[in-house]
N, C-alpha and C positions, 0 to 999 in steps of 0.2 A: 461235204468234201473235206479231206484232210491233206495237209502238206507240212513238211518239216520247216523249222526255222532255219535261217541262213547260218552258215558257219561263223560269220562275223558276229551275229547276235548271240550265239551260243558261247563264243569266246569271251565276249564282253561280260556276260553274266558269270561265267566260270572264274574270271579273273578277280571278281569282287565279292562273290557270295561267301567265301570262306572267312572274310573279315568278321562275320557274325558268329559262326561256329563251323568247325570242320564237317560236322554231320550234314550241313546244308549243301556244302560243296559235293560231298560224296553222293548224297541223294540226287542232286541235279545231274551229276556225272553218269549215274546208272539209269536215269530216266530217259524214256523216249519223250521228246518235246515237240509238239506240233500244233499248228492252227487247225481249228475245227469249226466249220460253219454252223454247227448245231449248238455251240457253246457261246453264250453271250459274254461271259467274263472269263472264268478259269475253273478248272476242276481237275481232280486226280482220279484215275482208275487204277486198280490193282490187278494186273493181268495174270492169268494162270501160268504163263511161261516165265514168271519170276521177275518181271520188270514193271516198275511204276510207269504210268503214262500220263504226262502232264498235257492237258488240252487247253488251248487258249483261244479266246475270241480275238480275231485279228484286229478289228476296230478298237476293242478294249485295250489290247496290248500296245498298239501303235500310239494310243493316246497317253501312255505312261512314260515317265522319264526313267532313267536307270535305277535310281533309288526306289522308286515305286515298284519297278519290276522285281527288284531284289526282295521287297516286302512280300510280294505275291508268291514267290518261290518259297520263302521261309514259311509262309502261311500254309501252303499246300504240304510241305514236308511235315509240319507238325500235326496236321490232320492225320497223316498216315502213321506217324510215330505214336500218336495217342489213340490209335484205333477208333477214330471218331466215326468211321463208316459202319462199324459193327456195334459199338457201345452207344445205344440210342437214348438211354435215360427215360424211355417211355413207361418204365415201371413206376415212376414217381407220380403220385396222384396229381392230376391237373396238368400234366405235361402234354404238350402238343408238338408235332414235328417242327413247326415254325419256331416255337420257344426253344426247343432243343438246339436247332441250328444256330440261333442267336447266342445261346449260352456257350456253345462250343467256340464260336467266333470270338466272344469276349475273352475266354481263356487264352486262346492262341494270340490274339492281337496284343493283349497286355503282356504276355510272355515275351513276344518279340522285342518289346520295348524294355521291360524290366529286367529280363534275364539275358538278353542277347545284345543289348546296347543300341537298338535302332532308335533314331531320333524321329519321334512321331510327326514333327513338323515337316519332315521330308516327304510325308505322304499328303499330297494336296487333297483337300476335301475330306480329311480324315473324319470330320464330324458326321459324315453320312453313314459311317460304318459302326459296328457294334463294339463299344467300349463301356467300361463301368460308367464313365461320365455321361455318355450319350443314352444309355439304356435305363438309368436309374435317376429318379428325381432327387433323392437324398443320397447321392453317390458317395459322399464323404463317410457314410456309415457302412459302405460295402468294402469287404476285405479284398486285398490284392493277392495275386499268385495262388488262386484257389482252383479247385476242379470245376469242370463244367456243370457237375451235379449241384454244386453250391450255388452257382449263378442261375441255374435252372430253377431251383427252389425259390430264389429271390425274385425271379421274373414271374413265377406263379403267384407269389405273395403280392406283387405289384403289377397286375396285368394292365395292358393298354385300355383306356376308357372307351366305352362304346361310342362309335362315331368317329374316333380318331383314326388316322392312318396307321400303318404298321410301324412307323418310326424308323429307326436306323436299320439299314439293310445289311445282309451278309456280303462279305467281300466276293465270294465265289459261289459256284453252283454245287448243291448237295444232291446226292442220289443218282448221279449219272452212271450208267453201266458201261462196260467195255464195248458193247455193240452199239452204243449211242442211244439206247433207250433210257428212260428215266423211271425211277421208283418214286414214291411219295417222299418228300424231304424228311430225312431223319428216321426212316423206318428201320434201318439197320437190319436188313435181311440176314439170315443165317448164312455163314460161309460154307462153301463146299469144301471137301477135303483138299482139292487141288488149290483153291484160293488160300486155304490155311497154310498149306505147304509153301506156297509162293511168298506169303508174308514172313514166314519163319526163315526162308532162304534169304530174303532181303535183310532181315535182322542179323543173320550170321555174317553176311557180306559187309554190312555197315560196321559191325563190331570189329571185324578183322581189319578195317581200314582206319580205325581210330586208335590213338594211343591210349594206354591205360588211364592216364590222367584226364584226357579229354572225355573218355567214356564215363569215368567216375563223376566228373563235374557235371556232365549232362544228366545223369541219373538223379543226382542230388537236386538239380534245378527243376526237374519236371514236377509240376504241381500235383499230378495224380499220385505221386509217392507220398504226399502229405495227408492223403485222405485216411481217416481212421479205418476204412475198409480196404486198405491197400491190397490185401490178398485178392479181393475180387475187383477192385477198381483199376489196378495196373493193367495196361493193355498188353496184348500178346507180344508186341515188339519190345516193350519195356521189360517184360519178363525174360525174354531171350537175351536182350542186351545185358541185363543184370547178371544172368547166369554166366555169360561170356566174360563179364568184367572180373569175376572172381579168379579166372584162370588165364586171363589175357596176358600175353607177352608184348613187348614193345618192338615194332619193326624199326630197324636202324634207318630205313628210308623215311620214316615219319619223323625221326629226331631231326633230320636235316631238311624236312619238307619246306618249312618256312624260309630257310635260307635259299633253297632252290627257287621257290616262288618269287622271291625278291628279284632274283636274276631274270626270271622269265618276264616279270612285269616291265623291267627296264628295257628288255629287248622288244616287247610288244609296243612300247612307246616309240622306239627307234625303228621304224619300218624298214629302213634301208639295210639293217643288219641281216634281213632275210634274203637280200638280193646279192650279197657278196659271198661267194663260196669260199673265198680264202679266209673269211672270218668265222663262219659258222659251220661249214661242212668240209673243211680241209681235213687231212689225215691227222693223226694224233699229234697235238701240239704240246709238248712236254719238255721239261728240263732233263738234262742228261742223268741227274741223280734219281729220276723216277721213270726212266724210259724202259718200256718192255722190248724184248728182242724183236728186231725186224721193223720197228717203227721209226719214222723220221724224227729228228730232233729240231726243236725251234728254240733259239736262245733267249726268248723273251716271253713274258706273260701277256696273253691277249687281254686287252682292256675290258672285254665283256665277259671274262671268266672269273670265277671266284677262287681266291687262293685258299687252299686248305692244307693244313699241316697235321700229320698224324705222328704221334710220339709213342714209342713202345718202351716201357720200363723193363730193362733187362736184368733186374735183380733176380736172384734164384727163385723167389716165391712167385714170380709172374710169368716165367717162361713156359709154364704149362698152357698158357693162354695165347701163345704166339699166333695161333691160327686166327684169332680175333683181329690181330694186326693186319693179316692178309685179307680178311673179309671186309674190314673197313676200307682198305685201299680199293678193293674190287668194287665196292658200292659206289665210291666216288668215280672210279675209272669207267664204269658203265655209262656214265654221263659226262664224259670228258669234254664235250662241247660247252658244258656249264662250269665244271670244276677243273682247276689246275692243282693236282695233288702232289705234295712233297712228303717223303717218308723219312723218319728219324728214329734212332734208338738213343736211349739215354740211361746213365746211372749218375755219375758225378760229372760227366761230360756228354756233349751231344754230338752225334755223328749222323750225317745223311747217308741213306742206303737206297738201294734199288731192289725191286722184286727179284727174288732168287738168291740174294746175297746170303752167305753163311753168317750167322749172328752168334757172337760169343755171349756167354753168361757174365754179367757184371757184378758189381758189389753194391755199395751204398747208393742212395737215391737223392737227387736234388731237384726241386721244382723250379727254383729261381733261374736255372740255366735254360729252361724252356722259354721263359719270358725273354731272356737275353737273345735266344735264337729268333723269336718272333720279331723282336725289334731289328735284328739283322736282316730278316726277310723284308721288313718294311723299308729299310735302307736300300736293299737290292732291287725291289720290285715297285716301290712307291706306294705300297699298301700294307697295312697290318693284316695278318691272316683273317679272313672272313670266318673261318671255323678252325678251331684247334682241338683235336681229339687226343686224349691222353689215356692210355691203357696202363693201369697201375693198381697197386694195392692201397695206395693213399699214404703210405709212409714216405716222408721226404722232408722238405724244408718249407718254411713259410714263403709265400709268393704273393705279390700284389700286381696282377696283370694290368696292362693299360686298358684292355677291354675284357674284363672277366666274364661277361655274358656270352662271349664267343667261345669260351672254353667248355668242353664237354668231357667229363671224367667217366670212364668205364672201369668200374671197380671189380677186382677179383672177389668172388663170393666167399672164399674160405677164410682168408686172413685179410682184414681191411680196416681202414679208419677213414673218417671223413673230416676230422678235426682241422686238417690243413687245406681243405678245399675252399677257395674263395666263395664268399657268400652268394654272389650273383651268378656263379657258374652252375651248370646243370650236372647232375650225376645220376648214373644208372649202374645197377649190378650187371655184370656180364651175363649171368644166367637169366636175366630178364629180357635179353636182346635176341631178336631173330633177324636173319638176313635173307 
């Protein structure tokens, strides 16, 4: 029998899994997650309709704490990402399905710790699972961050002695099929065209939800890419992700995703915020300087909304990109229950504007007046802007913001300089951004 997890359990995992890497959050978000009486621990099936399906043994899952559950989700995601269901390693002389499964688990378990920052001590009884330390007597001689083929060859060289038990066990179930039947562990049966299409569809979706930086860092981290036979060793998902990375643009929603997530976490902790309509679900709560026609005005910033300030450089070289100013505002405005957005234009002075205002073309540009305005907003609202977006060519004056990491520069692609951008601020070219 199968049944889904509760909404509370899904929300708990989703709120924490991205701390390790965004791909884990996206994978979890797109997956069907359910309890299955036929699954002792955990497994992942790759369905033809294009969705991964995570199946969990209820007794196993209930016995885990939050950090252990996060480890299981990361583990299953990496099995899919590395195509371990298809790449079976049985072409290696001496390989057996059991050794293949252990080798694959060694690669994944060590990756979660070494590359994604998981604290192994958070996994109680970690010694019972497959790690370099638990699978090899002379573990100090075994390299880290290697492919499962490397560990498979080492396991073949150092097989369990006759009469001994099988030693460390795999974390999850290998070889379970979507219909609930099982194949021999590690047999890696050939994919059907439908299954192949489903995998490639998942890769396309994953790539589209990661920033270029996140995607590039992930591909560099995958140990399969370190193999001398990378052309044949890289999994299909890796190949699709790598292809997408070459031409991927950055979604503006991803640039501010962590900021949004911070707000949502705070609200999740304060349960009462979901029960007061006047705080979370009231009509547009905005200041007069950024109010759209026909919306109510509220003269104060709600304490659970994030103050965002968007600054448009109105020097002549930047005005061709005024539509970006409008798109940035709309991106924040679509989630006005989270963001309180204020709009400004600047050259050598700063002026607050509202959507639809006629904007003049200015002259010289000064960045230090942006910081002055941010400090004024802090005096006015009691908080320094949580996010400050500046659309500019980069030519201006030196500035030392109070919180430079909250500043995001969107640079015009034709004429630009980044010499005056604070070191801790983020910067993107406008032609890299999609909305």
